C-alpha positions in Angstrom: 25.4 -22.8 -3.6 25.3 -26.2 -2.0 23.3 -26.8 1.2 26.5 -27.3 3.1 29.4 -25.1 2.0 32.8 -26.8 2.3 35.2 -24.4 3.9 38.2 -24.5 6.1 36.7 -25.0 9.6 37.9 -23.1 12.6 36.2 -23.2 15.9 34.9 -19.8 16.9 34.2 -18.5 20.4 32.5 -15.4 21.7 34.4 -14.1 24.8 32.5 -10.8 24.8 29.1 -12.3 25.7 28.1 -14.7 28.4 26.3 -17.7 27.0 25.1 -19.5 30.1 23.6 -22.9 29.3 22.7 -23.6 32.9 20.0 -20.9 32.7 17.7 -23.2 30.9 17.6 -26.7 29.2 17.8 -27.3 25.5 15.9 -30.2 24.1 16.4 -32.0 20.9 13.6 -32.2 18.4 11.3 -35.2 18.9 10.5 -37.5 16.1 13.9 -37.0 14.4 16.1 -39.4 16.3 18.1 -36.6 17.8 17.5 -37.3 21.5 20.7 -39.3 22.2 23.0 -37.7 19.5 25.4 -34.9 19.7 24.9 -31.7 17.6 27.8 -31.9 15.2 28.9 -31.9 11.6 32.0 -33.5 10.0 35.2 -31.4 10.1 35.5 -29.1 7.1 31.8 -28.3 6.8 30.0 -25.0 7.5 26.2 -24.8 7.9 25.0 -22.0 5.7 21.7 -22.9 4.0 19.6 -20.6 1.8 16.2 -19.7 3.1 14.4 -22.2 0.8 16.9 -25.0 1.8 16.3 -24.3 5.5 12.6 -24.6 5.0 12.4 -27.6 2.6 15.3 -29.7 4.0 15.0 -28.9 7.7 11.8 -27.1 8.9 9.4 -29.2 6.9 11.1 -32.4 8.1 11.1 -31.1 11.7 7.3 -30.5 11.4 6.7 -33.9 9.8 8.8 -35.8 12.4 11.3 -37.0 9.8 15.1 -37.4 10.1 17.0 -34.2 9.4 19.9 -34.2 6.9 22.3 -33.0 9.6 21.9 -33.0 13.4 22.7 -29.4 13.8 19.7 -27.3 14.8 18.6 -27.3 18.4 15.1 -26.7 19.7 14.9 -23.9 22.2 12.4 -21.4 23.6 14.2 -18.6 21.9 12.0 -15.6 22.8 12.0 -16.5 26.5 15.6 -15.2 26.9 17.7 -12.1 26.1 19.9 -12.6 23.1 23.1 -12.6 25.1 21.8 -15.5 27.2 21.4 -17.8 24.1 24.1 -20.4 23.4 25.3 -18.7 20.2 28.9 -19.8 20.7 27.7 -23.4 21.0 26.7 -23.3 17.3 30.2 -24.1 16.1 29.5 -24.7 12.4 28.1 -21.4 11.2 29.4 -18.0 10.6 30.8 -16.0 13.6 28.1 -14.5 15.9 25.4 -16.5 14.1 23.3 -19.6 15.1 20.2 -21.5 14.0 17.4 -22.8 16.3 13.9 -24.3 16.1 11.4 -22.7 18.3 7.6 -22.6 18.9 5.9 -19.6 17.4 4.1 -17.2 19.6 3.0 -13.6 19.9 5.0 -13.0 23.0 8.5 -11.5 22.2 9.1 -9.7 25.4 12.2 -10.6 27.4 13.4 -9.6 30.8 15.4 -6.6 29.4 13.8 -5.8 26.1 11.7 -6.9 23.1 11.8 -8.1 19.5 10.3 -5.8 16.9 9.4 -6.9 13.3 11.0 -4.6 10.7 8.3 -4.9 8.0 6.2 -7.3 6.0 6.8 -11.0 5.7 8.9 -11.9 2.6 8.1 -14.9 0.4 10.7 -17.6 0.1 10.8 -19.2 -3.4 12.0 -22.6 -4.6 11.7 -22.4 -8.3 8.3 -20.8 -8.8 6.8 -22.3 -5.6 6.4 -20.2 -2.5 7.7 -22.7 0.1 7.5 -20.3 3.1 8.0 -16.8 4.4 10.7 -14.9 6.2 10.2 -12.2 8.9 13.0 -10.0 10.2 13.0 -8.8 13.8 15.4 -6.6 15.7 16.0 -6.6 19.5 15.4 -3.4 21.4 16.5 -2.9 24.9 14.0 -1.3 27.3 10.3 -0.9 27.0 8.3 -0.3 23.9 8.0 2.0 22.1 11.1 3.8 23.4 13.5 0.9 23.4 17.1 1.3 22.2 18.0 -0.6 19.0 20.7 -3.3 19.4 22.8 -5.2 16.8 20.8 -8.4 17.5 18.7 -9.6 14.5 16.5 -12.7 14.0 15.3 -14.1 10.7 12.1 -16.2 11.3 11.3 -18.8 8.6 7.8 -20.3 8.4 6.4 -22.9 6.1 3.7 -22.0 3.6 0.6 -24.0 4.5 -0.4 -24.3 0.8 3.0 -25.7 -0.1 2.9 -28.1 2.8 -0.5 -29.4 1.9 0.5 -29.8 -1.7 3.6 -31.9 -1.1 1.8 -34.1 1.4 -1.3 -34.3 -0.9 -3.6 -33.2 1.9 -6.3 -30.7 2.0 -5.6 -27.4 3.6 -7.5 -27.8 6.9 -7.0 -27.1 10.6 -4.7 -30.1 11.0 -2.4 -28.9 8.3 -2.3 -25.4 9.7 -1.7 -26.8 13.2 1.3 -28.7 12.0 2.7 -25.8 10.0 2.4 -23.5 13.0 4.0 -26.0 15.4 7.6 -24.9 14.6 9.5 -22.1 13.0 13.2 -22.0 12.2 15.2 -19.0 13.3 18.6 -17.6 12.3 19.9 -15.2 15.0 23.0 -13.1 14.6 24.9 -10.3 16.2 25.3 -7.7 13.4 28.6 -6.0 14.0 29.3 -2.7 12.4 31.7 -3.0 9.6 35.1 -1.2 9.8 34.3 0.7 6.5 31.0 1.9 8.0 32.9 3.1 11.1 35.4 4.9 9.0 32.7 6.4 6.9 30.8 7.7 10.0 34.0 9.0 11.5 34.9 10.8 8.3 31.5 12.4 8.0 31.7 13.6 11.6 35.2 15.0 11.0 34.1 16.8 7.9 31.1 18.3 9.6 33.2 19.5 12.5 35.7 21.0 10.1 33.0 22.7 8.1 31.5 24.2 11.3 34.9 25.4 12.5 35.7 27.1 9.1 32.3 28.8 8.7 32.2 32.5 9.5 30.4 33.5 12.7 27.7 36.1 12.3 28.0 39.1 14.6 25.1 39.4 16.9 23.8 42.7 17.9 
């Protein structure tokens, strides 16, 4: 799969959610000549990188202050806002209900109406035999922990492996390298809609359970 998949492009909008850009300011990444440019891709392209491509071609260049292959990923304080407040619909070159952002890492993942919860261990991201980074999956829960209500919002966090970063830059793994690696993470956020087949399956199971309960003989109570 190529870094940019050529597909027929159609602009997608999300009328069901309010993406209010005036609630905050979005700044372009410094050191990558993005300050005065628009976030765009040529018509006919869709942004759909693999995890290792996102790390090696975008996140490492962002951390190093280099020019990115495409001026497409905005920098934003992602965890300071509820998911529905983020400008998902402004990311016009990805899949529906999906967007990519750079953000500063931090332990605080609490928003005004909920919190982001990791689903498990960090997963290694490989490029050949090299571990170029790690991926962490988080789900947004509405309410207060630990009794929040699970929502369809999912974030994939991508981080650079410090050992890989120091190797390609021929630097020792020290505090300076760790500080650079920890300066940014790349995030893919999406609204995971329930598939129609899943809805049909759930409806069918419920219908069968109700039918079975209706047909089962009732025991006479004394």
